[in-house]
C-alpha positions as CSV (number, residue, x, y, z in Angstrom):
1,X,43.4,150.7,67.0
2,X,46.7,152.0,65.7
3,X,49.7,149.7,64.8
4,X,51.5,148.6,68.0
5,X,48.8,149.1,70.3
6,X,47.6,146.4,72.6
7,X,44.2,145.6,73.8
8,X,43.7,146.0,77.6
9,X,43.4,142.6,79.6
10,X,40.2,142.4,81.4
11,X,38.1,139.6,82.9
12,X,35.3,140.4,80.8
13,X,37.6,140.0,77.5
14,X,38.8,136.7,78.6
15,X,35.4,135.2,79.6
16,X,34.0,136.5,76.0
17,X,37.1,134.8,74.5
18,X,36.7,131.7,76.4
19,X,32.9,131.4,75.5
20,X,33.8,132.0,71.8
21,X,36.5,129.2,71.7
22,X,34.1,126.7,73.2
23,X,31.1,127.6,71.3
24,X,31.2,126.0,67.6
25,X,28.0,127.8,66.5
26,X,27.8,131.2,65.2
27,X,26.4,132.9,68.3
28,X,24.4,136.2,68.4
29,X,25.5,139.0,70.8
30,X,22.7,138.1,73.0
31,X,23.9,134.6,73.0
32,X,27.3,135.6,74.1
33,X,26.0,138.0,76.8
34,X,23.7,135.1,78.2
35,X,26.7,132.8,78.2
36,X,29.1,135.1,80.1
37,X,26.8,136.9,82.4
38,X,26.7,134.4,85.1
39,X,30.4,133.8,85.1
40,X,31.1,137.6,85.1
41,X,28.4,138.1,88.1
42,X,30.2,135.2,89.9
43,X,33.5,137.1,89.4
44,X,32.2,140.3,90.7
45,X,30.7,138.9,93.8
46,X,33.9,137.0,94.5
47,X,35.7,140.5,94.2
48,X,33.2,142.2,96.3
49,X,33.6,139.5,99.2
50,X,37.3,139.7,99.1
51,X,37.1,143.5,99.7
């Protein structure tokens, strides 16, 4: 990433950040994935039902 570039806002990134902020251990990639996958699945289901 170059100076001045912003990271794109996505629900996935927000959920991962929320998980990391609320987790006081040192999670593995698998821990993060397991921790956010249900929440992201719920968000995707909600979007599909709204369409």
